[in-house]
N, C-alpha and C positions, 0 to 999 in steps of 0.2 A: 483394604478394598472390598472384601466380603460384606462388609457392615454397609459401606455405602451402595453396593449392589441389593443389599436387601433392602434399604430405604426405596430406592428406585422401584422396585418390586410391590413392597407394600404400598406406595403411592398410587401405582397404575392397578392394583388390584380394586381400589375402589374409586378411582376417577371416574368421573360422570360428564357425559356431555349434556347440556341445558338443550330444552326445545322449547325454542323462541319464535312466535308468530312473526312471519315477514311481511311488513309494512301492513297494508290495510286489507290482507288477503285471509282465506282460510288454510293457507299453507303453514305449516311449521318446520321450519330447519333447525337442524342440529348444531350446537356451537360449543367450543369450548371456552370456557371463561378466561378473563385475563390472567389470574393466578395460576390455571392451569397452562396457559400457554408460555408463561415464564419457567414453570416448572419442565415442561417438556423441552423448552429451549435449554436451560441448566442442565438437564439429565442426557441430551444429547453431546453437551461440550464435555461432560463426566466421562460418558461412554466412550467418546473420542480418545480422551486423554488417557483412561486407562488402556485402550486398545494399543496406545504408543508407548506403554510403560514396559520397561523390560521386565518387571514383574507380575505381567499377565499371565503368564505361563497356565496355571491351573483355573484361571477364570476366563480364558480365551473366547472358548465357546459362550459363553453365558455374556460376555461383552459383546461381542459380535452378534449375537440375539438381539439385544437392546438397542445395537446401533442400527440394525434392519426395523424392528418394530418402531422405534421412536422414528425413524425416516418414514415408514408407512403414516403413522399419524400424524405427522406434519405434512405429508401430502394431502392427506383427506382434510385436515384443519385449512390447508391452503385453497384445495378446489371448492370446500364449502362456502369459503369467503368469497370467492370468485364467482360462483354461482348467485350468491346473495347479492352481490354489488351489479351484475348483470342483469337482474331482476328488474 
């Protein structure tokens, strides 16, 4: 579990959003690329699985932190997509 949590941490230390021009405007929006979105979803599943594990004990605070943080990232990505579609 520690190795997997370290991998999640390492990915998000260097993860970057792209700045993409919105249609034919001078407005730039943030976007998480397709690989980043897939990885985020995978990490959410992993964190939820670890939270349900009987072996989570020592890592419980870390797992709960990742569940919250990944949920926040997911909400932001969804909101940015909604704003982009509505323009």
